[in-house]
C-alpha positions in Angstrom: 0.0 0.0 0.0 1.1 3.5 -0.6 0.9 6.3 2.1 -2.7 6.9 1.3 -3.6 3.3 2.0 -4.2 2.5 -1.8 -3.2 -0.9 -3.3 -0.4 -0.4 -5.9 -1.3 -2.5 -9.0 1.3 -2.8 -11.5 0.1 -3.8 -15.1 2.9 -4.9 -17.6 1.7 -4.3 -21.2 4.0 -6.1 -23.8 2.3 -6.1 -27.2 -0.6 -4.8 -29.2 -3.0 -7.8 -28.2 -2.0 -7.4 -24.5 -3.2 -3.9 -24.4 -6.5 -4.7 -26.1 -7.1 -7.4 -23.8 -6.4 -5.2 -20.6 -7.6 -1.9 -21.5 -11.0 -1.7 -19.8 -9.4 -3.2 -16.7 -7.0 -0.5 -16.7 -9.8 2.0 -17.2 -11.8 0.6 -14.2 -8.6 0.5 -12.2 -7.7 4.1 -12.9 -11.3 5.1 -11.8 -10.9 3.5 -8.3 -9.9 5.7 -5.4 -8.5 2.7 -3.6 -5.9 1.9 -6.3 -2.7 3.5 -7.4 -2.3 2.2 -11.1 1.2 1.5 -12.4 1.8 0.7 -16.1 4.9 -0.7 -17.3 5.1 -0.6 -21.2 7.7 -3.0 -22.6 8.7 -5.1 -25.7 7.0 -4.4 -29.0 4.6 -1.8 -27.5 7.6 0.7 -27.9 8.6 -0.3 -31.4 7.4 1.7 -34.5 7.3 -1.3 -36.8 4.8 -3.0 -34.6 2.6 0.2 -34.3 4.0 1.9 -31.2 1.1 0.7 -29.1 2.5 2.9 -26.3 1.1 6.0 -28.3 -2.3 4.5 -28.3 -2.1 4.0 -24.5 -1.2 7.5 -23.9 -3.9 8.8 -26.2 -6.4 6.9 -24.3 -5.1 9.1 -21.3 -2.8 6.4 -19.5 0.3 7.7 -18.1 3.2 5.3 -18.4 5.0 4.5 -15.3 8.2 2.7 -16.7 9.5 1.9 -20.2 11.5 -1.2 -20.9 13.3 -1.7 -24.3 13.8 -5.5 -24.5 13.3 -6.7 -28.0 16.5 -7.8 -29.9 16.6 -7.6 -33.7 16.3 -10.8 -35.6 12.8 -12.4 -34.7 14.2 -15.8 -34.4 14.4 -18.5 -31.5 17.8 -17.2 -30.3 16.7 -13.4 -30.1 13.2 -14.5 -28.6 15.2 -16.2 -25.6 17.5 -13.5 -25.2 14.7 -10.9 -25.4 13.0 -12.9 -22.5 16.2 -12.8 -20.5 16.5 -8.8 -21.1 12.9 -8.5 -20.1 13.3 -10.4 -16.9 16.4 -8.3 -16.0 14.9 -5.0 -16.6 11.4 -5.9 -15.1 13.1 -6.8 -11.9 14.7 -3.3 -11.8 11.5 -1.7 -12.4 9.6 -3.7 -9.7 12.5 -2.9 -7.2 11.7 0.7 -7.8 7.9 0.7 -8.0 7.4 -1.7 -5.1 3.9 -2.6 -6.2 1.5 -4.7 -4.2 0.4 -6.8 -6.8 1.9 -7.4 -10.6 -0.4 -8.2 -13.3 0.9 -10.4 -16.3 -1.2 -11.0 -19.5 -1.9 -14.0 -21.6 1.0 -16.3 -23.0 3.8 -14.4 -24.7 7.4 -14.9 -24.0 7.5 -11.3 -22.5 4.7 -12.5 -20.0 6.8 -15.2 -18.5 9.7 -12.6 -18.0 7.2 -10.7 -15.8 6.0 -13.6 -14.0 9.4 -14.9 -13.1 10.5 -11.4 -11.9 7.5 -11.0 -9.7 7.6 -14.4 -8.2 11.3 -14.3 -7.1 10.8 -11.0 -5.6 7.7 -12.3 -3.6 5.4 -10.0 -5.1 2.0 -11.4 -5.6 1.3 -12.2 -9.3 -2.2 -12.0 -11.0 -2.4 -13.8 -14.4 -4.9 -12.8 -17.0 -6.2 -15.5 -19.4 -4.7 -18.6 -17.9 -6.1 -22.1 -18.5 -6.7 -21.8 -22.2 -5.4 -24.4 -24.6 -4.4 -23.5 -27.9 -2.2 -26.4 -29.1 1.2 -24.7 -29.6 4.3 -23.4 -27.5 2.0 -20.8 -26.1 0.5 -23.4 -23.9 3.7 -24.1 -22.3 4.3 -20.3 -21.5 0.7 -19.8 -20.3 0.8 -22.9 -18.2 4.2 -21.9 -16.5 2.9 -18.5 -15.7 -0.3 -20.2 -14.1 2.0 -22.2 -11.8 3.9 -18.9 -10.9 0.9 -16.9 -10.4 -0.9 -16.4 -7.0 -4.2 -14.9 -8.5 -5.9 -16.1 -11.8 -8.4 -13.9 -13.7 -9.8 -16.4 -16.4 -12.0 -15.7 -19.4 -14.0 -18.9 -19.7 -15.5 -21.7 -17.7 -13.4 -24.1 -19.4 -10.3 -22.0 -18.5 -11.4 -22.0 -14.9 -11.7 -25.7 -14.6 -8.4 -26.2 -16.4 -6.6 -23.9 -13.8 -8.1 -25.7 -11.0 -7.3 -29.1 -12.5 -3.7 -27.9 -12.6 -3.7 -27.7 -8.8 -4.5 -24.1 -8.2 -6.6 -23.2 -5.2 -10.3 -22.7 -6.2 -10.4 -19.5 -4.0 -7.7 -17.9 -6.2 -9.3 -18.5 -9.5 -11.7 -15.9 -10.7 -14.1 -16.2 -13.9 -14.0 -12.6 -15.1 -14.4 -12.8 -18.9 -12.0 -11.4 -21.5 -11.6 -7.5 -21.3 -11.2 -7.5 -25.0 -15.0 -8.5 -25.2 -15.8 -5.3 -23.4 -14.3 -3.3 -26.1 -15.9 -5.3 -28.9 -19.3 -4.7 -27.1 -18.8 -1.3 -27.2 -17.8 -1.1 -30.8 -20.9 -3.2 -31.5 -23.0 -0.3 -30.3 -21.6 2.0 -32.8 -20.3 -0.2 -35.7 -19.9 2.6 -38.3 -16.3 3.2 -39.7 -15.2 6.9 -40.4 -15.7 8.3 -43.8 -11.9 9.3 -43.9 -11.0 5.7 -43.0 -7.7 5.4 -44.8 -6.7 8.8 -44.3 -7.1 8.4 -40.5 -5.4 5.0 -40.1 -2.8 5.4 -42.7 -1.1 2.2 -43.9 0.1 1.3 -47.3 -1.4 -0.4 -50.3 -4.7 -0.4 -52.2 -7.7 1.9 -51.1 -11.3 1.4 -51.8 -14.7 2.4 -50.8 -14.8 0.5 -47.4 -18.3 1.5 -46.9 -19.7 -0.1 -50.1 -17.3 -2.9 -51.3 -16.7 -6.3 -49.7 -13.5 -7.0 -48.0 -11.8 -9.3 -45.6 -9.4 -9.0 -42.9 -6.1 -10.8 -42.8 -4.0 -11.3 -39.6 -1.5 -14.2 -39.8 1.4 -14.6 -37.2 4.4 -17.1 -37.4 3.9 -20.2 -35.3 7.2 -20.4 -33.0 7.4 -24.2 -33.1 7.3 -24.0 -37.0 9.0 -20.8 -37.4 11.2 -22.4 -40.3 8.0 -22.6 -42.2 7.0 -19.0 -41.8 7.6 -17.9 -45.3 5.8 -20.7 -47.0 2.8 -20.5 -44.6 2.5 -16.8 -45.3 2.8 -17.4 -49.1 -0.1 -19.9 -49.0 -2.3 -17.3 -47.5 -1.0 -14.7 -50.0 -1.6 -16.9 -52.9 -5.2 -17.6 -51.7 -5.9 -13.9 -51.2 -4.4 -13.0 -54.5 -6.3 -15.5 -56.5 -9.6 -14.6 -54.9 -9.2 -11.0 -56.0 -11.1 -9.7 -52.9 -10.3 -6.4 -51.2 -8.4 -7.2 -48.0 -7.1 -5.4 -45.0 -3.9 -7.2 -43.8 -2.4 -6.3 -40.4 1.2 -6.9 -39.7 2.5 -10.0 -37.6 3.4 -10.0 -34.0 7.2 -9.8 -32.9 7.7 -13.6 -32.8 10.4 -15.9 -34.0 9.6 -16.2 -37.8 8.1 -12.7 -38.1 10.9 -11.6 -40.3 10.2 -14.5 -42.8 6.4 -13.7 -42.6 7.1 -10.0 -43.2 9.6 -10.9 -46.3 6.9 -13.1 -48.0 4.4 -10.0 -47.7 6.8 -7.6 -49.0 7.9 -9.9 -51.8 4.5 -10.3 -53.0 3.7 -6.7 -52.9 6.8 -5.5 -54.6 6.0 -8.1 -57.2 2.6 -6.4 -57.8 0.5 -9.4 -56.8 -1.5 -7.6 -54.1 -3.4 -5.2 -56.0 -6.4 -5.0 -53.7 -4.6 -5.3 -50.3 -4.0 -2.5 -47.8 -1.5 -3.0 -44.9 -1.8 -1.6 -41.4 0.6 -2.0 -38.4 -1.9 -1.0 -35.8 -5.1 0.8 -35.2 -7.2 1.8 -31.9 -9.0 -1.4 -30.6 -12.6 0.0 -31.0 -11.8 0.9 -34.8 -10.3 -2.5 -35.4 -13.5 -4.2 -34.2 -15.5 -2.0 -36.2 -13.5 -3.1 -39.1 -14.0 -6.6 -38.2 -17.8 -6.3 -38.0 -17.8 -4.6 -41.5 -15.7 -7.3 -43.1 -17.0 -10.4 -44.6 -14.7 -12.6 -42.7 -11.2 -12.7 -40.9 -8.5 -15.0 -42.0 -5.3 -16.2 -40.5 -4.2 -17.5 -37.0 -4.9 -14.8 -34.6 -6.9 -15.5 -31.3 -9.1 -12.6 -32.3 -10.7 -14.9 -34.7 -11.6 -17.4 -32.1 -12.3 -14.9 -29.2 -13.7 -11.5 -30.1 -15.1 -12.6 -33.4 -17.1 -15.4 -31.8 -18.8 -12.6 -29.8 -19.2 -10.3 -32.7 -20.4 -13.2 -34.8 -17.7 -12.4 -37.6 -17.0 -15.6 -39.9 -13.4 -16.8 -39.4 -10.9 -19.0 -41.3 -8.4 -20.4 -38.9 -5.3 -21.6 -40.6 -2.7 -24.2 -39.3 -2.0 -25.1 -35.6 -1.5 -21.9 -33.7 -5.2 -22.0 -32.4 -6.2 -25.5 -32.9 -7.2 -26.5 -29.5 -8.8 -23.1 -28.3 -12.3 -23.0 -27.1 -14.4 -21.7 -29.9 -18.0 -20.6 -31.0 -19.5 -21.6 -34.2 -18.1 -19.1 -36.4 -14.6 -20.8 -37.2 -13.5 -23.0 -40.2 -10.3 -24.5 -39.6 -8.0 -25.2 -42.6 -4.3 -26.4 -43.1 -1.7 -24.1 -44.8 -3.0 -24.9 -48.3 -3.9 -22.1 -50.7 -6.7 -24.0 -52.3 -8.3 -25.0 -48.9 -7.9 -21.4 -47.5 -9.6 -19.8 -50.6 -12.5 -22.3 -50.5 -13.0 -21.6 -46.9 -12.8 -17.9 -47.3 -15.5 -18.2 -50.2 -17.8 -20.1 -48.0 -17.5 -17.8 -45.1 -18.1 -14.7 -47.2 -21.4 -16.4 -48.5 -22.2 -17.5 -45.1 -22.5 -14.0 -43.4 -22.5 -13.3 -39.7 -23.2 -16.0 -37.1 -25.0 -15.9 -33.8 -23.2 -14.3 -30.9 -21.3 -16.4 -28.5 -20.7 -15.5 -24.8 -18.0 -18.1 -24.3 -15.5 -15.4 -23.4 -17.7 -13.1 -21.6 -20.6 -10.5 -21.9 -18.7 -7.1 -21.9 -18.0 -6.5 -18.1 -14.7 -8.2 -17.7 -12.8 -5.1 -17.0 -14.9 -4.2 -14.0 -14.8 -7.5 -12.6 -10.9 -7.7 -13.0 -10.5 -4.4 -11.2 -12.8 -5.4 -8.3 -10.8 -8.6 -7.7 -7.4 -6.7 -7.9 -8.5 -4.1 -5.9 -10.5 -6.0 -3.2 -9.2 -9.7 -2.9 -6.6 -10.6 -0.4 -3.2 -10.8 -2.0 -1.8 -14.1 -0.9 1.2 -15.8 -2.1 0.6 -19.6 -3.0 2.3 -20.7 0.1 0.0 -18.6 2.3 -3.2 -20.6 1.0 -4.2 -24.1 2.3 -2.9 -27.0 0.5 -5.3 -28.1 -2.3 -5.6 -31.5 -4.0 -7.2 -31.0 -7.6 -8.3 -34.6 -7.5 -11.0 -33.7 -4.8 -12.4 -31.0 -6.8 -15.3 -31.6 -9.1 -14.8 -30.2 -12.5 -17.8 -28.8 -14.5 -17.9 -29.4 -18.2 -16.6 -26.7 -20.3 -19.3 -24.4 -21.7 
């Protein structure tokens, strides 16, 4: 607690999706009189080539308490491991200076585990947002490792809650809050119209078209860390499908993961060869506007969790490519395909003809930010060893919903 008796809550934001998935919780925490909000911006949030998310955060009125530059050039397995080590080193310094009462780590990226290790070794209670989910790739290992380091669990779905408890975490430490990004999607749903000056406002490069009258798709494809050697070929399969379909597309740049250079190289190669005449590329845009784009699109294509999570709530048709999200809980809006241009194109045509799906509430109903802020501000902050011993074999697990 600080001198005013307020709980110091330190949230570490590491990437574009991390901010989208915690923003409403940050807003709710900032509004509370019993909380002193600290924000650490690190990793790709500070990099121009990944959209400088920190500028979006500041435009939303958040003060950045500490900045950590931790990403090494290369986007390969070695730089990913070394960036994790650098993030751990610098985060420990930040926490020593800020002295928070609780540290919040988000989801499953390599920067997330750096935050978790730093807080754990410094005996600072750690809260983990979005634990207990299963995707089917290396993110699972990071996510579950952070779960075992965390003292407080803020999960997005009933299935995730049950999974965390089955891992041996005390039921009293697991709180079903929903996903904060659904809150933003719900707000965007109330006002789905895109601005008239869309391309002028959000920049980017590539083809421009009448986004209010012409059909378009959204593409967001990231490299798969365990398959990073195949990133170029996997990106090419999607590029070929989109190019041959001849449909307008808004393509968002990949995350800073091992293989991102190869994914980016494939995109640049095809663009320089003039094979993407109807594609416009973006680095980033504010979350509400991104969700409005999704709602106005005919479908989303790629391997981003937004297709599974937010688009299930919004009812946006999704074509999920490859293994990156293969085991994640999902609604009825998703078609899964391999990295094959023909299969991708066929699924896109099917989803474009299908139109919107019924909304699914599997990841929440739009009040997750308030729920998370309430837990962080009011729940006892107990380290694992301070809770009673728990045997997960004696806990009844409800079916995933």
